[in-house]
C-alpha positions as CSV (number, residue, x, y, z in Angstrom):
1,M,126.5,208.1,28.0
2,L,125.6,206.0,24.9
3,R,128.9,206.9,23.3
4,G,130.7,205.8,26.3
5,R,128.9,202.4,26.3
6,A,129.5,202.0,22.6
7,R,133.2,202.7,23.1
8,R,133.4,200.3,26.0
9,E,131.7,197.6,24.0
10,Q,133.9,198.2,21.0
11,A,137.0,198.1,23.2
12,A,135.8,195.0,24.9
13,H,135.1,193.4,21.5
14,A,138.5,194.4,20.1
15,G,140.1,192.9,23.1
16,G,138.6,189.5,22.4
17,T,135.6,189.7,24.7
18,P,132.3,190.0,22.9
19,P,129.8,192.8,23.9
20,A,127.1,191.8,26.4
21,D,124.4,191.7,23.7
22,D,126.5,189.6,21.4
23,P,124.5,186.4,20.3
24,L,127.7,184.4,20.3
25,D,129.8,183.9,23.4
26,A,133.6,183.6,23.2
27,A,133.6,179.7,23.0
28,Q,131.0,179.7,20.3
29,E,132.9,182.3,18.3
30,R,136.1,180.1,18.6
31,R,134.1,177.1,17.4
32,V,132.7,179.1,14.4
33,R,136.2,180.2,13.5
34,A,137.5,176.7,13.7
35,V,134.7,175.3,11.5
36,L,135.3,178.0,8.9
37,A,139.1,177.4,9.0
38,L,138.7,173.7,8.7
39,G,136.2,174.3,5.9
40,G,139.0,176.0,4.0
41,V,138.0,179.6,4.4
42,P,141.2,181.8,4.4
43,Q,142.3,183.4,7.6
44,A,141.5,186.9,6.3
45,D,137.9,185.9,5.7
46,L,137.2,184.4,9.1
47,P,136.0,187.6,10.8
48,D,133.4,188.0,8.0
49,G,132.3,184.5,8.4
50,V,131.8,185.0,12.2
51,Q,129.8,188.2,11.5
52,Q,127.6,186.3,9.0
53,V,126.8,183.7,11.8
54,R,126.0,186.6,14.2
55,L,123.9,188.3,11.6
56,R,121.8,185.1,11.0
57,L,121.2,184.7,14.7
58,L,120.1,188.3,15.0
59,E,117.9,187.9,11.9
60,R,116.2,184.9,13.6
61,A,115.5,187.0,16.6
62,A,114.2,189.9,14.5
63,K,111.8,187.6,12.8
64,G,110.5,186.5,16.2
65,E,111.9,183.0,15.8
66,E,113.0,181.4,19.0
67,A,116.7,180.9,19.6
68,P,118.1,177.5,18.6
69,R,118.2,175.0,21.4
70,D,121.9,174.6,21.0
71,V,123.4,177.8,19.7
72,S,126.8,176.3,19.6
73,A,125.7,173.4,17.3
74,W,123.5,175.7,15.2
75,S,126.3,178.2,14.6
76,A,128.7,175.4,13.7
77,V,126.3,174.1,11.0
78,V,125.8,177.7,9.7
79,A,129.6,178.1,9.6
80,S,130.0,174.9,7.6
81,R,127.4,176.1,5.1
82,L,129.2,179.4,4.8
83,A,132.4,177.5,4.1
84,L,130.7,175.6,1.3
85,D,129.2,178.8,-0.1
86,W,132.7,180.3,0.0
87,H,134.1,177.4,-2.1
88,R,131.2,177.6,-4.5
89,A,131.8,181.3,-5.0
90,K,135.5,180.7,-5.5
91,R,134.8,178.0,-8.1
92,R,132.3,180.2,-9.9
93,Q,135.0,183.0,-10.0
94,E,137.6,180.5,-11.3
95,R,135.2,179.3,-14.1
96,L,134.4,182.9,-15.0
97,G,138.1,183.7,-15.1
98,E,138.7,180.7,-17.4
99,R,135.9,181.8,-19.7
100,L,137.2,185.4,-19.9
101,A,140.8,184.1,-20.5
102,A,139.4,181.9,-23.4
103,L,137.6,184.9,-24.8
104,R,140.8,187.0,-24.7
105,Q,142.7,184.5,-26.8
106,P,141.0,184.7,-30.2
107,E,142.7,183.6,-33.4
108,H,143.7,187.2,-34.1
109,Q,144.3,189.6,-31.3
110,P,142.1,192.7,-31.7
111,S,143.7,196.0,-31.0
112,G,143.1,197.9,-27.8
113,E,140.9,200.2,-29.8
114,D,138.8,197.3,-31.0
115,N,138.3,196.1,-27.5
116,R,137.2,199.5,-26.3
117,L,134.7,199.8,-29.1
118,L,133.3,196.4,-28.4
119,S,133.0,197.1,-24.7
120,L,131.3,200.3,-25.3
121,A,128.9,198.8,-27.8
122,V,128.1,195.9,-25.4
123,A,127.5,198.4,-22.6
124,R,125.2,200.5,-24.8
125,G,123.4,197.3,-25.9
126,L,122.9,196.3,-22.2
127,D,121.6,199.8,-21.4
128,G,119.0,199.4,-24.1
129,L,117.5,196.2,-22.8
130,P,114.5,196.2,-20.4
131,D,115.5,195.7,-16.8
132,N,114.3,192.1,-16.5
133,Q,116.2,191.0,-19.6
134,R,119.4,192.8,-18.7
135,Q,119.2,191.2,-15.2
136,V,119.0,187.7,-16.4
137,L,121.7,188.3,-19.1
138,V,124.1,189.7,-16.5
139,L,123.3,186.9,-14.0
140,R,123.8,184.2,-16.6
141,F,126.8,185.3,-18.6
142,Y,128.7,187.7,-16.2
143,A,127.9,186.1,-12.8
144,D,128.0,182.6,-14.4
145,L,124.8,181.4,-12.6
146,P,122.9,178.5,-14.1
147,V,119.3,179.1,-15.3
148,R,117.9,177.1,-12.3
149,S,119.7,179.3,-9.8
150,I,118.6,182.5,-11.5
151,A,115.0,181.3,-11.5
152,E,115.1,180.4,-7.8
153,E,116.8,183.7,-6.8
154,L,114.3,185.8,-8.9
155,G,111.3,183.7,-7.9
156,V,110.2,183.0,-11.5
157,P,109.9,179.8,-13.5
158,E,112.9,178.5,-15.4
159,G,111.0,178.9,-18.7
160,T,110.6,182.6,-18.0
161,V,114.4,183.0,-17.4
162,K,115.1,181.1,-20.6
163,S,112.6,183.2,-22.6
164,R,114.1,186.5,-21.2
165,L,117.6,185.2,-22.0
166,H,116.7,184.3,-25.6
167,T,115.0,187.7,-26.2
168,A,117.9,189.6,-24.6
169,V,120.6,187.8,-26.6
170,R,118.7,188.4,-29.8
171,A,118.2,192.1,-29.0
172,L,121.9,192.5,-28.0
173,R,123.1,190.7,-31.1
174,A,120.9,192.8,-33.3
175,R,122.2,196.0,-31.6
176,L,125.8,194.9,-32.2
177,H,125.2,194.1,-35.8
178,E,123.3,197.5,-36.2
179,D,126.4,199.3,-34.7
180,E,128.5,197.2,-37.1
181,V,130.7,195.9,-34.2
182,V,130.3,192.2,-35.0
């Protein structure tokens, strides 16, 4: 019986009609898609954006918060924020790509073997760091997050992030010198 209901809901949703317990009706979903599309989110990412809005509505309900007075307006605002987040993530990825491209163009091109040795040494060095130091190092230099964002996400002061970064870089540099990689 439950499988039949799940299949009917899935079929109804695939056909364009949301299931009965869907927090967004069809008009609200169309509005969310439009806001995301106008915000520059690619067509392929629109279903994920709509799901994110649904998830946020369900999270509100799970926390015991009352539903927004105007779900349509609330969901449009959330969709616009998601579009901004999408652009920020895209810019972050582009900056990271530029940094990596700059790193790949040194004065002399190291051989493939040199690159493999360096990658292995860095991986070993990261494995040797305490979890909190490795975490801030990866967030700062691989995820390209600013110190302030790292501090906010981890719930620690900026000074703590800076201290952990300093200690981690020193330890990683020492390890790479010890292994005679740099």
